[in-house]
N, C-alpha and C positions, 0 to 999 in steps of 0.2 A: 623303552626309549630312554636313552641317556641324553639329557638336554645339554645345550651349549649356551654360552653367554649370549644374551640377546634374544633367545627364544621367548615367545609369549605362550603360556600354557593355561589350560583350564585345569584347575585343581579341585577335585571333588572326592567323594567317598571312595572312588576306585583307587585314588592315590593314598588315602589314609582315612580311617573312620572319623577322625577329628573334623573333617571338612564336610559338615552336614550341608551347608550352603556352598555351592560352587563359587570359586573366585578366579579372576584372571591374575596371572603372576608373570612378571618379566624377570628372567634369570639374569643376575649380575655375577654370580659365582657358584660353581659346583664344588662343594667341599670334599675333595678326595682324601684329605688328611684327617678327617674326623672319623673316629671309630663308630661303626654302626652295626646293627644286626644284619645278617646276610640278606641281601635283596632289598635293602633300604639305602637311602642317601639323604644328605643334608643339602639344601639349596638356599642360597641367599638371593634376595631380590626385592622387588616392589609389588605390592598388591595394586592392581589397577582398577580405576573406575571404568564403566562401560565405554566411555569416550577415549580410553587409553591413558588418561592422566594418572600419575602415581599418587596414591593416597596414603600408603603406609609402607615403611621399610620392615621386612620380615625375614626370618630364617625359618624354614619349614623342613620337616622330616617326612619323607614320602617314599613310596614304592615306585620305582621307575616304570614298572609294568602298567601302572594305573595312570600315567601321565599321557595327556593328549594335547596336540598343538591347538591353539585357538584359531578360529577361522579368521582369515585376513579380512579386514574391512575393505569394502569396495573402494576403488580409487574414486576421488571426486570427479564428477562429470565435468567435461569442458563446458565453459559458458556458451550459450547459444549466441551466435553472431547474427544479428539482424541487419539487413541492408535495405537502404531506401532505393526505390527505383531511380535509375539514372535520368537526369533531365534530358529532354530531347534537345540536342544541340543543332538541329537543322534550322532552328528559327521559326518553326511552324507552331 
C-alpha cells in the first residue's frame, strides 16, 4: 500500500520492528525524494490519539507492505427526535 496525503494508518510491527506498540498516523507527506532501502519509504505526519486528535508530529521509516488503513470511526448517530402528542383541537 502506498499511502496518500490524508490517509490514516495503523502503524505497527508489520510496518517496522520499531513500532512495538501500534499507533495511529495521519499522513501529511510521502517523501519520494529521500533515499531509502528498497521496499521502504519515509512518511511525515501526525501521531493521533484514539479520538483522532493529533498528539505529535513525526517522520517515520516504514515498509509499505506492512501499512494498513485505520478503521473509520462510525458516524455519530442522529439525535433522537421526540414528539409530544398533539393536543386534541376538537374542543373535547
